[in-house]
C-alpha positions as CSV (number, residue, x, y, z in Angstrom):
1,M,11.3,-2.7,-25.2
2,A,8.5,-1.2,-27.4
3,R,5.8,0.7,-25.5
4,P,2.8,0.9,-27.7
5,K,0.4,2.4,-25.1
6,T,0.2,6.0,-24.0
7,L,-0.9,7.5,-20.7
8,Q,-1.7,11.1,-20.1
9,M,-2.3,13.1,-17.0
10,R,-3.0,16.8,-16.2
11,V,-0.9,18.6,-13.7
12,T,-0.5,22.2,-12.6
13,E,2.6,24.2,-13.5
14,E,3.9,23.7,-9.9
15,E,3.3,20.0,-10.0
16,Y,5.1,19.7,-13.4
17,D,8.1,21.7,-12.1
18,V,8.4,19.3,-9.1
19,I,8.1,16.2,-11.3
20,E,10.6,17.6,-13.8
21,K,13.1,18.6,-11.0
22,K,12.9,15.1,-9.4
23,A,13.4,13.4,-12.8
24,K,16.3,15.5,-13.7
25,S,17.9,15.1,-10.3
26,L,18.0,11.3,-11.0
27,G,19.2,11.7,-14.6
28,L,15.8,10.4,-15.9
29,T,13.3,11.6,-18.4
30,I,9.9,12.5,-17.1
31,S,8.5,9.5,-18.8
32,N,11.0,7.1,-17.1
33,Y,10.5,8.8,-13.8
34,M,6.7,8.6,-13.9
35,R,6.9,5.0,-15.1
36,M,9.0,4.1,-12.1
37,V,6.8,6.0,-9.6
38,C,3.6,4.5,-11.0
39,L,5.0,1.0,-10.9
40,H,6.1,1.4,-7.2
41,V,9.8,1.3,-7.8
42,K,11.6,2.7,-4.8
43,I,13.5,5.8,-5.7
44,D,16.4,6.8,-3.5
45,F,16.8,10.6,-3.8
46,S,20.0,10.5,-1.7
47,I,21.9,9.1,-4.7
48,Q,22.8,11.8,-7.2
49,P,24.2,11.1,-10.7
50,S,27.5,12.6,-11.6
51,E,27.5,15.7,-13.8
52,N,28.6,13.7,-16.9
53,E,25.7,11.2,-16.4
54,S,23.1,14.0,-16.0
55,E,24.1,15.6,-19.4
56,N,23.1,12.4,-21.3
C-alpha cells in the first residue's frame, strides 16, 4: 500500500532508544512500530521473533 503522507515527531535520545529497542524486539521497523502504536494496535511483547526473522 502506498503511503504518500509523512508524519514527524521529536524525541529525546532516550525515547528514541526505547522506541528502537521495542521495534527491533518485534522484528519491525520504527515506522511500522509507530504506525501500529498510533493506530492502537495491541502489541504483545511476550511474543519474540526467531533470530532468522529478526535479521530480515
